C-alpha positions as CSV (number, residue, x, y, z in Angstrom):
1,M,44.9,59.8,16.6
2,K,45.7,55.9,18.4
3,I,42.7,56.1,20.9
4,F,40.3,57.4,17.7
5,K,41.5,54.1,15.9
6,I,40.8,51.9,18.9
7,L,37.2,53.5,19.4
8,S,36.5,53.0,15.5
9,F,37.9,49.2,15.7
10,L,35.4,48.7,18.8
11,T,32.7,50.4,17.1
12,L,33.0,48.1,14.0
13,I,33.0,44.9,16.4
14,A,30.2,46.0,17.9
15,T,28.1,46.8,14.9
16,L,29.5,43.2,13.2
17,L,28.2,41.6,16.5
18,I,24.5,43.4,16.4
19,F,24.1,42.8,12.7
20,N,25.3,39.1,13.2
21,M,22.4,38.7,15.9
22,G,19.6,40.3,13.8
23,C,20.4,38.0,11.2
24,Q,19.4,34.8,13.4
25,S,16.8,33.0,11.6
26,D,13.6,32.7,13.4
27,D,12.7,29.2,11.7
28,T,15.2,27.3,13.8
29,P,14.1,25.9,17.3
30,N,14.3,27.8,20.1
31,N,17.3,25.8,21.8
32,D,19.6,25.9,18.9
33,S,21.4,28.6,21.3
34,E,22.8,26.2,23.5
35,V,26.1,24.2,23.3
36,P,25.5,20.7,21.7
37,T,27.2,17.6,22.8
38,Q,29.8,16.7,20.6
39,V,28.9,13.4,18.8
40,N,31.2,10.5,19.1
41,Y,28.9,8.2,17.3
42,V,28.7,6.7,13.7
43,P,25.1,7.1,12.0
44,L,23.6,4.3,9.8
45,L,22.8,6.8,7.4
46,R,22.6,11.0,6.8
47,Y,21.5,13.2,4.7
48,D,22.1,17.0,4.3
49,M,20.2,17.4,1.2
50,E,23.4,19.1,-0.7
51,N,24.4,16.5,-2.8
52,S,21.9,17.2,-6.1
53,A,20.6,19.6,-8.3
54,V,17.6,21.9,-7.2
55,G,14.5,19.7,-8.9
56,N,15.9,16.0,-8.6
57,S,14.4,13.5,-7.1
58,F,14.9,12.5,-3.6
59,L,15.3,8.7,-3.6
60,N,12.7,8.5,-6.0
61,W,10.4,9.1,-3.6
62,T,6.9,10.5,-4.8
63,K,6.3,14.3,-5.5
64,S,9.8,14.8,-3.4
65,V,12.6,16.9,-5.0
66,H,15.8,19.3,-4.0
67,D,14.3,22.5,-3.1
68,N,16.4,25.7,-1.9
69,S,13.3,28.0,-0.9
70,K,14.0,26.6,2.7
71,S,16.6,24.8,4.4
72,F,17.4,23.7,7.9
73,S,21.1,23.8,7.6
74,G,23.2,24.2,4.2
75,E,21.3,25.9,1.0
76,Q,18.7,23.0,0.5
77,S,15.8,20.8,1.8
78,I,13.6,18.5,0.4
79,K,10.0,19.5,-0.7
80,I,7.5,16.7,-0.5
81,S,4.0,17.0,-2.1
82,T,0.7,15.6,-1.5
83,N,-1.6,15.1,-4.2
84,P,-5.1,15.7,-3.2
85,G,-6.4,16.8,-6.9
86,G,-9.2,19.2,-7.3
87,V,-11.9,20.3,-5.0
88,L,-14.5,17.8,-3.7
89,P,-16.6,16.3,-5.9
90,D,-13.7,16.3,-8.1
91,C,-12.8,12.7,-8.3
92,S,-8.8,13.5,-9.0
93,G,-6.2,12.8,-6.3
94,S,-3.8,10.5,-5.2
95,H,-3.2,8.5,-1.8
96,R,0.7,8.3,-2.6
97,F,3.1,10.3,-1.2
98,A,6.9,10.8,0.2
99,G,8.2,7.1,0.4
100,R,10.3,4.3,1.6
101,T,13.9,3.7,1.2
102,L,15.6,0.0,1.3
103,L,18.3,-0.5,3.4
104,D,21.6,-2.5,2.2
105,E,21.4,-5.6,3.7
106,N,24.5,-5.3,6.2
107,L,22.3,-2.1,7.5
108,R,19.2,-4.1,8.7
109,V,19.0,-3.4,12.1
110,P,18.3,-7.1,13.5
111,P,16.3,-8.3,16.7
112,G,17.8,-7.0,20.1
113,K,18.7,-4.0,18.4
114,T,17.6,-0.6,18.3
115,I,17.1,2.4,15.4
116,W,16.9,6.0,15.9
117,I,15.1,8.1,12.9
118,R,15.3,11.6,13.4
119,I,14.1,14.0,10.1
120,M,13.8,18.0,10.6
121,H,10.3,19.2,9.2
122,Y,8.7,22.0,8.3
123,I,5.3,22.5,7.9
124,P,3.2,25.5,6.8
125,S,0.2,26.7,8.8
126,S,-1.4,26.5,5.5
127,F,-0.7,22.7,5.0
128,S,-3.5,20.5,5.3
129,F,-3.7,17.0,7.3
130,G,-7.6,16.5,6.0
131,Y,-8.5,13.5,3.9
132,K,-11.5,13.1,1.4
133,Y,-13.2,9.5,1.9
134,G,-13.7,7.9,5.3
135,G,-16.0,5.1,7.0
136,E,-19.2,3.9,5.3
137,G,-20.6,7.3,4.9
138,D,-18.2,8.4,2.3
139,R,-18.5,4.5,0.5
140,A,-20.9,5.8,-2.6
141,A,-18.6,9.0,-3.3
142,A,-15.2,7.0,-2.9
143,E,-16.5,4.3,-5.3
144,A,-18.1,6.5,-7.7
145,C,-14.6,7.8,-7.7
146,G,-12.7,4.9,-8.3
147,Q,-11.1,5.7,-4.5
148,N,-10.8,4.1,-1.2
149,K,-12.7,5.3,1.3
150,D,-10.0,4.0,3.9
151,G,-9.6,7.7,5.3
152,N,-9.2,7.5,8.9
153,N,-7.8,9.8,12.2
154,R,-4.3,9.1,11.6
155,V,-1.7,9.5,8.7
156,K,1.1,7.3,8.1
157,W,4.2,9.4,8.6
158,L,7.3,8.3,10.2
159,V,7.5,4.5,9.2
160,I,10.0,1.2,9.2
161,S,9.0,-2.0,7.8
162,P,10.0,-5.6,8.7
163,T,11.8,-8.1,6.7
164,N,9.3,-10.8,7.2
165,G,5.5,-9.7,7.0
166,T,4.0,-6.4,6.7
167,G,3.9,-5.5,10.1
168,R,5.2,-2.0,10.0
169,V,5.8,0.6,12.9
170,Y,4.3,4.0,12.4
171,F,4.7,7.5,14.1
172,N,1.5,9.3,13.2
173,P,0.1,12.6,13.5
174,Q,-3.7,13.1,13.6
175,A,-6.0,13.4,10.2
176,Y,-9.2,15.2,9.8
177,R,-12.1,14.1,7.6
178,R,-12.5,17.0,4.9
179,S,-10.9,19.6,6.9
180,L,-7.7,21.4,7.0
181,G,-6.7,20.3,10.7
182,D,-3.3,20.9,12.2
183,G,-1.5,17.1,13.0
184,S,-1.8,18.2,16.7
185,G,-3.5,16.6,19.4
186,T,-3.9,12.7,19.3
187,M,-0.7,11.6,17.8
188,R,0.3,7.5,17.7
189,I,3.1,5.6,17.9
190,I,2.3,1.9,16.8
191,T,3.3,-1.4,15.5
192,E,1.0,-3.5,13.2
193,F,2.7,-6.5,14.7
194,G,0.3,-7.5,17.4
195,H,-1.3,-4.0,17.0
196,G,0.2,-2.5,20.2
197,L,-0.1,1.1,20.4
198,T,0.3,4.7,22.4
199,N,-1.8,7.7,22.1
200,L,0.4,11.0,22.6
201,E,-1.1,14.2,23.1
202,A,1.2,16.7,21.5
203,N,1.2,19.6,19.5
204,L,2.7,19.5,16.1
205,P,4.8,22.6,15.2
206,R,3.9,25.0,12.3
207,D,6.1,27.5,10.3
208,Q,9.5,26.7,11.8
209,W,11.8,23.6,11.7
210,F,11.4,21.2,14.4
211,S,12.2,17.4,14.6
212,L,10.2,14.4,14.6
213,Q,11.9,11.3,15.9
214,M,11.2,7.6,17.0
215,A,13.4,4.7,18.3
216,V,12.4,1.4,17.7
217,K,13.9,-1.8,19.7
218,I,13.5,-4.7,17.4
219,S,11.7,-7.7,19.1
220,S,9.0,-10.0,19.1
221,E,8.9,-10.1,22.7
222,S,8.2,-7.9,26.0
223,D,11.6,-6.3,25.8
224,G,10.9,-3.9,22.5
225,F,10.0,-0.9,22.4
226,I,8.7,2.4,20.5
227,R,9.7,5.9,21.9
228,A,8.6,9.2,20.0
229,W,10.0,12.7,20.8
230,I,9.1,16.3,19.2
231,N,12.4,18.1,19.1
232,D,13.9,17.4,22.5
233,T,10.7,16.6,24.2
234,F,10.0,13.1,24.7
235,L,6.4,12.4,24.4
236,G,6.1,8.8,25.4
237,E,6.7,4.8,24.6
238,M,5.1,1.9,23.8
239,N,6.5,-1.4,25.5
240,G,6.2,-4.8,24.1
241,P,6.9,-6.6,20.7
242,T,7.8,-4.3,17.7
243,M,8.4,-6.9,14.9
244,S,7.6,-10.2,13.9
245,P,9.9,-13.2,15.0
246,G,13.1,-13.0,13.1
247,S,12.6,-9.5,11.6
248,S,15.1,-7.1,10.9
249,V,14.7,-3.6,9.6
250,K,14.1,-3.7,5.7
251,D,13.0,0.0,4.7
252,W,12.6,3.3,6.3
253,G,10.6,6.7,5.4
254,I,7.7,8.9,5.4
255,G,4.7,7.4,4.3
256,D,3.9,6.4,1.5
257,Y,0.0,6.3,1.4
258,W,-2.3,8.9,2.5
259,N,-5.7,6.7,3.8
260,G,-8.6,8.4,2.1
261,V,-6.9,10.6,-0.2
262,P,-5.8,14.1,1.2
263,W,-8.3,17.0,1.2
264,T,-7.9,20.3,0.1
265,D,-10.0,23.8,-0.4
266,G,-8.2,24.6,-3.1
267,K,-6.3,27.4,-1.6
268,A,-2.8,27.9,-2.1
269,G,0.1,26.0,0.3
270,R,-2.3,22.9,0.9
271,T,0.1,20.0,-0.6
272,D,3.8,21.0,0.2
273,F,6.1,20.5,3.5
274,W,9.6,20.3,3.9
275,I,12.1,17.9,5.4
276,D,16.1,18.2,5.9
277,D,19.0,16.8,8.2
278,I,17.8,12.9,8.3
279,I,20.1,11.0,10.7
280,I,19.3,7.6,11.3
281,A,21.4,5.4,13.8
282,S,21.5,2.2,15.5
283,D,23.6,0.5,18.2
284,L,24.4,-2.1,15.4
285,E,28.2,-3.3,15.7
286,G,30.5,-1.2,14.2
287,Y,28.0,2.1,14.3
288,G,26.7,3.9,17.7
289,A,23.7,4.7,19.5
290,P,23.4,8.3,19.8
291,N,25.4,10.2,23.0
292,T,22.7,12.5,23.7
293,L,20.0,11.9,26.6
294,D,16.5,13.3,26.7
295,D,15.8,14.8,29.9
296,G,15.0,11.4,31.2
297,G,18.0,9.5,30.6
298,R,16.9,7.9,27.3
299,P,19.4,8.2,24.3
300,Y,18.2,10.0,21.5
301,I,19.3,12.3,18.5
302,S,19.3,15.9,19.6
303,T,17.5,18.6,17.7
304,K,21.0,20.4,17.8
305,T,22.8,17.7,15.8
306,R,23.5,18.4,12.2
307,V,24.9,15.9,9.9
308,S,27.7,18.0,9.5
309,D,28.8,17.2,12.9
310,F,29.5,13.5,11.6
């Protein structure tokens, strides 16, 4: 009898283990099974998307709401939608999407310090990275619709802005004229101050959770840098001035302006993507640079780090 009970108990344990393994999500990054380094720094900001009801606006960004259809951790994420309007030659549609959020004055990262921004993304393969109007060939159509022909082969994505002037820093996926595209290929990190840039050949993951991250050392001198990662892979960096003299970081965000108006062929799924688990860090006094290092020894926020770790 005792042997029977022991065998039954072992069978139950084995069944539970198999069930648990089978229930693991395919949507999480492939390296989530590794044991994460324990975080020992204080982030500037963190958002886990669990603090508001489904349907409520996120930080007053454009068409960005709490949603429970997908999540990286917890029960909710933020669904962000573009507004392409109707299929061409329809004139509707809007440049605005997502947004930028002001930092409190005591969190404005000053010259000589570095800011890290990591945002988990879920971008379906059906999402459109296209634009409607770009270049002189689209001038007449754009003007007839009261739109701007300013589309180009980059989508404004991760962004920080300076306290002085308008020279922002961006990490931009690729865009495509009147084509779906996938955001991959030649991505770009760029500062509008001095127009320093580096092109990055990278594939943008689709139909799975992944992280986009950039680190920016704030400087108007040669010691500044912009670095970029997808998941835990370092893509490259730009070295040199990143912001105008005396500037600190005023705000951060995604977008908030889609050059040339988003393009759609009218099929389902062209307008929506999701974000979750935002972590912003800095070596600002009282906070701390990330204590995880990439393969090259550079500090960064690991994909395995969750908001709940802090």
